C-alpha positions as CSV (number, residue, x, y, z in Angstrom):
1,X,-28.3,-30.3,-28.8
2,X,-26.6,-27.0,-27.9
3,X,-29.8,-25.0,-27.7
4,X,-33.5,-25.3,-27.1
5,X,-36.3,-22.9,-28.1
6,X,-39.6,-23.2,-26.3
7,X,-43.1,-22.5,-27.7
8,X,-43.3,-19.2,-25.7
9,X,-40.2,-17.9,-27.4
10,X,-37.8,-18.6,-24.5
11,X,-34.4,-20.0,-25.4
12,X,-31.9,-22.0,-23.5
13,X,-28.3,-22.0,-24.8
14,X,-25.6,-24.4,-23.5
15,X,-22.0,-23.3,-24.1
16,X,-18.5,-24.4,-23.2
17,X,-16.4,-22.1,-20.9
18,X,-14.3,-19.9,-23.0
19,X,-13.6,-16.1,-23.3
20,X,-15.8,-15.8,-26.4
21,X,-18.5,-18.4,-25.4
22,X,-21.6,-16.1,-25.3
23,X,-20.1,-12.7,-26.2
24,X,-22.5,-10.4,-28.0
25,X,-25.7,-12.1,-26.7
26,X,-28.3,-10.8,-24.3
27,X,-29.6,-13.1,-21.6
28,X,-32.0,-13.1,-18.7
29,X,-30.1,-15.7,-16.6
30,X,-26.6,-17.1,-16.7
31,X,-26.0,-20.4,-15.0
32,X,-22.3,-21.3,-14.3
33,X,-21.9,-24.9,-13.3
34,X,-18.7,-26.2,-11.4
35,X,-17.2,-22.7,-11.8
36,X,-14.4,-23.4,-9.3
37,X,-13.0,-26.0,-11.7
38,X,-12.5,-23.5,-14.6
39,X,-8.7,-22.7,-14.8
40,X,-7.9,-19.3,-13.2
41,X,-6.9,-17.4,-16.4
42,X,-9.9,-18.8,-18.4
43,X,-12.3,-17.9,-15.5
44,X,-11.4,-14.3,-15.5
45,X,-11.6,-13.9,-19.2
46,X,-14.8,-15.8,-19.4
47,X,-16.5,-13.8,-16.7
48,X,-15.4,-10.5,-18.1
49,X,-17.1,-11.5,-21.5
50,X,-20.2,-13.1,-19.9
51,X,-21.2,-10.5,-17.3
52,X,-22.0,-7.7,-19.8
53,X,-24.5,-9.9,-21.5
54,X,-26.9,-9.8,-18.5
55,X,-25.9,-6.4,-16.9
56,X,-28.4,-4.3,-18.9
57,X,-31.6,-5.9,-17.5
58,X,-33.4,-5.1,-14.3
59,X,-34.4,-8.7,-13.4
60,X,-31.4,-10.6,-14.8
61,X,-29.6,-13.1,-12.6
62,X,-26.3,-14.9,-12.4
63,X,-26.4,-18.3,-10.6
64,X,-23.0,-19.9,-9.9
65,X,-22.9,-23.5,-8.5
66,X,-19.7,-25.4,-7.6
67,X,-17.9,-27.7,-5.4
68,X,-15.1,-25.6,-3.9
69,X,-11.6,-26.0,-5.2
70,X,-8.9,-23.7,-3.8
71,X,-8.9,-20.0,-3.3
72,X,-9.8,-18.9,-6.8
73,X,-12.3,-16.6,-8.4
74,X,-15.2,-18.7,-7.1
75,X,-13.8,-18.4,-3.6
76,X,-13.5,-14.6,-4.0
77,X,-17.1,-14.3,-5.0
78,X,-18.2,-16.5,-2.1
79,X,-16.2,-14.6,0.6
80,X,-17.3,-11.2,-0.8
81,X,-20.9,-12.4,-0.7
82,X,-20.6,-13.5,2.9
83,X,-19.0,-10.1,3.7
84,X,-21.7,-8.3,1.7
85,X,-19.1,-6.8,-0.6
86,X,-21.1,-7.9,-3.7
87,X,-24.7,-8.6,-4.6
88,X,-24.5,-12.4,-4.6
89,X,-26.5,-14.5,-2.1
90,X,-24.4,-17.3,-0.6
91,X,-26.1,-20.7,-0.2
92,X,-24.3,-23.7,1.2
93,X,-25.5,-27.3,1.1
94,X,-23.7,-29.6,3.6
95,X,-23.7,-33.4,3.2
96,X,-25.6,-33.8,6.5
97,X,-28.6,-32.0,5.0
98,X,-29.1,-34.8,2.5
99,X,-31.6,-37.5,3.8
100,X,-29.9,-40.9,4.6
101,X,-26.4,-39.5,5.2
102,X,-25.1,-39.9,8.7
103,X,-21.7,-40.5,10.5
104,X,-21.7,-44.1,9.3
105,X,-22.1,-42.9,5.7
106,X,-19.3,-40.4,6.2
107,X,-16.9,-43.1,7.6
108,X,-17.7,-45.4,4.7
109,X,-17.2,-42.6,2.1
110,X,-13.9,-41.6,3.5
111,X,-12.8,-45.3,3.5
112,X,-13.8,-45.5,-0.2
113,X,-12.1,-42.3,-1.2
114,X,-9.8,-40.2,1.1
115,X,-10.1,-37.6,3.9
116,X,-8.9,-34.9,1.5
117,X,-11.5,-35.7,-1.1
118,X,-14.3,-35.8,1.5
119,X,-13.3,-32.4,2.9
120,X,-13.6,-30.9,-0.6
121,X,-16.5,-32.7,-2.1
122,X,-18.8,-32.9,0.9
123,X,-17.6,-30.6,3.7
124,X,-17.4,-27.6,1.2
125,X,-13.8,-27.0,2.2
126,X,-12.0,-24.6,-0.2
127,X,-8.6,-25.8,0.9
128,X,-8.5,-29.6,0.6
129,X,-4.8,-30.1,0.0
130,X,-2.7,-31.4,2.9
131,X,0.6,-31.0,1.0
132,X,0.8,-27.2,1.0
133,X,3.9,-25.5,2.5
134,X,1.6,-23.5,4.8
135,X,-0.7,-25.6,6.9
136,X,-4.3,-25.7,5.7
137,X,-5.5,-24.5,9.1
138,X,-3.4,-21.3,8.7
139,X,-4.3,-20.8,5.1
140,X,-8.0,-20.7,6.1
141,X,-7.2,-17.8,8.5
142,X,-5.5,-15.7,5.9
143,X,-7.9,-12.9,5.0
144,X,-7.5,-10.6,2.0
145,X,-8.7,-7.0,1.6
146,X,-9.4,-4.6,-1.3
147,X,-6.2,-2.7,-2.3
148,X,-6.1,1.0,-1.8
149,X,-4.9,1.4,-5.4
150,X,-4.7,-0.8,-8.4
151,X,-3.6,0.0,-12.0
152,X,-3.8,-1.8,-15.3
153,X,-0.1,-2.6,-15.2
154,X,-0.6,-5.1,-12.4
155,X,0.4,-3.0,-9.4
156,X,-1.8,-3.4,-6.2
157,X,-1.0,-1.1,-3.2
158,X,-2.3,-2.0,0.2
159,X,-0.3,0.6,2.2
160,X,1.1,3.9,1.0
161,X,4.8,4.6,1.7
162,X,5.4,6.0,5.2
163,X,8.3,8.2,6.3
164,X,11.2,6.5,8.1
165,X,10.0,3.0,7.3
166,X,12.4,0.5,5.6
167,X,11.1,-1.5,2.6
168,X,12.3,-4.5,0.7
169,X,11.4,-5.5,-2.9
170,X,11.9,-9.1,-4.0
171,X,11.8,-9.6,-7.7
172,X,10.9,-12.7,-9.8
173,X,11.2,-12.4,-13.6
174,X,9.4,-14.1,-16.5
175,X,9.8,-13.8,-20.3
176,X,6.7,-11.6,-20.8
177,X,5.0,-14.1,-23.2
178,X,1.7,-14.3,-21.5
179,X,2.6,-17.5,-19.4
180,X,4.3,-17.1,-16.1
181,X,4.3,-13.7,-14.4
182,X,7.0,-11.2,-13.8
183,X,6.2,-10.4,-10.2
184,X,7.6,-8.6,-7.2
185,X,6.5,-8.1,-3.6
186,X,7.0,-5.0,-1.5
187,X,7.5,-5.7,2.2
188,X,7.6,-3.3,5.2
189,X,10.5,-4.8,7.1
190,X,10.9,-2.0,9.7
191,X,9.6,-4.1,12.6
192,X,7.9,-7.5,13.1
193,X,5.4,-8.5,12.1
194,X,6.6,-7.7,8.6
195,X,3.8,-6.6,6.2
196,X,3.2,-7.1,2.5
197,X,2.3,-3.5,1.4
198,X,2.2,-3.9,-2.4
199,X,2.5,-6.4,-5.2
200,X,3.2,-6.3,-8.9
201,X,2.1,-9.0,-11.3
202,X,2.3,-8.8,-15.1
203,X,2.7,-11.7,-17.6
204,X,3.2,-9.4,-20.7
205,X,5.9,-6.9,-19.7
206,X,9.2,-7.5,-21.5
207,X,12.3,-8.2,-19.3
208,X,14.0,-5.1,-20.8
209,X,11.1,-2.9,-19.4
210,X,10.7,-4.7,-16.1
211,X,13.5,-2.9,-14.3
212,X,11.7,0.4,-14.9
213,X,8.6,-0.8,-13.0
214,X,10.8,-2.1,-10.1
215,X,12.7,1.2,-10.0
216,X,9.6,3.4,-10.0
217,X,8.0,1.5,-7.1
218,X,11.3,1.2,-5.3
219,X,11.8,5.0,-5.3
220,X,8.3,5.6,-4.0
221,X,9.0,3.2,-1.1
222,X,11.9,5.2,0.4
223,X,14.5,3.8,-2.0
224,X,13.7,0.3,-1.0
225,X,16.3,-2.5,-0.8
226,X,15.9,-4.6,-3.9
227,X,16.7,-8.4,-4.3
228,X,16.4,-9.8,-7.8
229,X,16.4,-13.6,-8.5
230,X,19.0,-13.9,-11.2
231,X,18.3,-17.5,-12.5
232,X,17.7,-17.5,-16.3
233,X,16.3,-14.2,-17.6
234,X,16.4,-12.5,-14.2
235,X,20.1,-11.9,-14.6
236,X,19.3,-9.3,-17.3
237,X,16.9,-7.5,-15.0
238,X,19.5,-7.2,-12.3
239,X,22.2,-6.0,-14.8
240,X,19.9,-3.4,-16.5
241,X,18.5,-2.1,-13.3
242,X,21.5,-2.3,-10.9
243,X,24.6,-3.6,-12.5
244,X,27.8,-1.6,-11.9
245,X,31.4,-2.3,-12.6
246,X,32.1,-6.0,-12.6
247,X,29.8,-6.8,-9.6
248,X,27.0,-9.3,-9.9
249,X,23.9,-8.4,-8.0
250,X,21.0,-10.6,-7.0
251,X,20.2,-14.0,-5.6
252,X,20.7,-17.2,-7.6
253,X,18.1,-19.6,-6.3
254,X,19.5,-23.1,-5.6
255,X,17.9,-26.1,-3.9
256,X,19.7,-25.0,-0.7
257,X,18.5,-21.3,-0.8
258,X,15.0,-22.4,-1.7
259,X,14.8,-25.0,1.1
260,X,16.0,-22.4,3.6
261,X,13.6,-19.8,2.2
262,X,10.6,-22.1,2.3
263,X,11.3,-23.2,5.9
264,X,11.7,-19.6,7.0
265,X,8.5,-18.5,5.1
266,X,6.5,-21.3,6.8
267,X,7.6,-20.0,10.2
268,X,7.0,-16.4,9.4
269,X,3.4,-16.9,8.2
270,X,2.3,-19.6,10.7
271,X,3.7,-17.5,13.6
272,X,2.1,-14.3,12.4
273,X,5.4,-12.6,11.7
274,X,4.5,-11.8,8.1
275,X,1.1,-10.2,7.4
276,X,-0.3,-11.0,3.9
277,X,-3.6,-9.4,2.7
278,X,-3.3,-9.8,-1.1
279,X,-5.8,-12.2,-2.7
280,X,-3.4,-13.4,-5.5
281,X,-0.6,-14.1,-3.0
282,X,-2.9,-16.0,-0.7
283,X,-4.3,-17.9,-3.8
284,X,-0.8,-18.9,-4.8
285,X,0.0,-20.1,-1.3
286,X,-2.9,-22.5,-1.4
287,X,-1.4,-24.3,-4.5
288,X,2.2,-24.1,-3.4
289,X,2.7,-27.8,-2.7
290,X,5.4,-30.4,-1.9
291,X,6.9,-31.9,-5.1
292,X,9.9,-34.3,-4.8
293,X,12.3,-32.7,-2.4
294,X,11.0,-29.1,-2.8
295,X,7.9,-27.0,-3.1
296,X,6.4,-25.5,-6.3
297,X,3.1,-24.5,-7.8
298,X,0.5,-27.2,-8.5
299,X,-0.3,-28.0,-12.1
300,X,-2.2,-25.1,-13.7
301,X,-1.2,-22.6,-11.0
302,X,1.6,-20.0,-10.6
303,X,4.0,-19.3,-7.8
304,X,5.6,-16.1,-8.9
305,X,4.5,-14.0,-5.9
306,X,5.2,-16.8,-3.5
307,X,8.8,-17.0,-4.8
308,X,9.2,-13.4,-3.9
309,X,8.1,-14.2,-0.4
310,X,10.5,-17.2,-0.3
311,X,13.4,-14.8,-1.3
312,X,12.4,-12.4,1.5
313,X,12.2,-15.2,4.0
314,X,15.7,-16.4,3.0
315,X,17.0,-12.8,3.5
316,X,15.7,-12.8,7.1
317,X,17.9,-15.7,7.9
318,X,21.1,-13.9,6.8
319,X,23.4,-12.2,9.3
320,X,23.4,-8.9,7.5
321,X,19.6,-8.6,7.6
322,X,19.6,-7.8,11.3
323,X,22.6,-5.5,10.8
């Protein structure tokens, strides 16, 4: 049964996780089970439709239970609760609190599964993958903060433009069909450590309009240097925004440039030479994993912001960067 009504008039409704699951209802308690395993896009739409159904009451509650799985919406709620940035109360249950579970049980469980599975399922480790470009130890140390400014277009600003500073914008382009994101990162490259000061992320903007967004932000940040990835549709963005004469601007990402960029990015982040405080960027880094002879987003995740960082890291290895 999908619902139960008790003799005192109380009702219990079970529903699948979707953006329209319980829209229009009014509830005293919402219980979200294994919420970390809801796909990122679905989780945001679902929660925006669910939360209004309980926000009108004075005694209403939201209870979210899950095994952790990456730095997603559930992780953000958890960290914000620990930092007292929201009203949730964090409660953690460790495997050692369960009667009958000791070191011998742990050893046997790892032998039957794997170290990675045990870290996620029993140690409540949000970052269980060992195949990420950035080491899991470093990823756990990356903290995010609330942006100074955020708009509906997808721009998040963490540091306002400052006089005499030199900025770089690295641009990744999508088709604007609600799938991958057109995204760019703005980096203060005046001195080391370099700092991510703003990001833009939008999966609906048309490639023809995208150069306007890049141009507007670039002018604000002291006429920032701009590097556009020109594979596929990105070539149009470079031509519309910056093309002159017969010159071709931008970076064509190849296996060689990506390999150099990934290696440089790993060094920059792990050696604290690039400061990242944006949640979406950190989230993408946790699912940017080794595949074949390269790195890319894990299934169901995006790497549009990370690719902007890879492009910037590649630039830092070039002779003209220091010049």
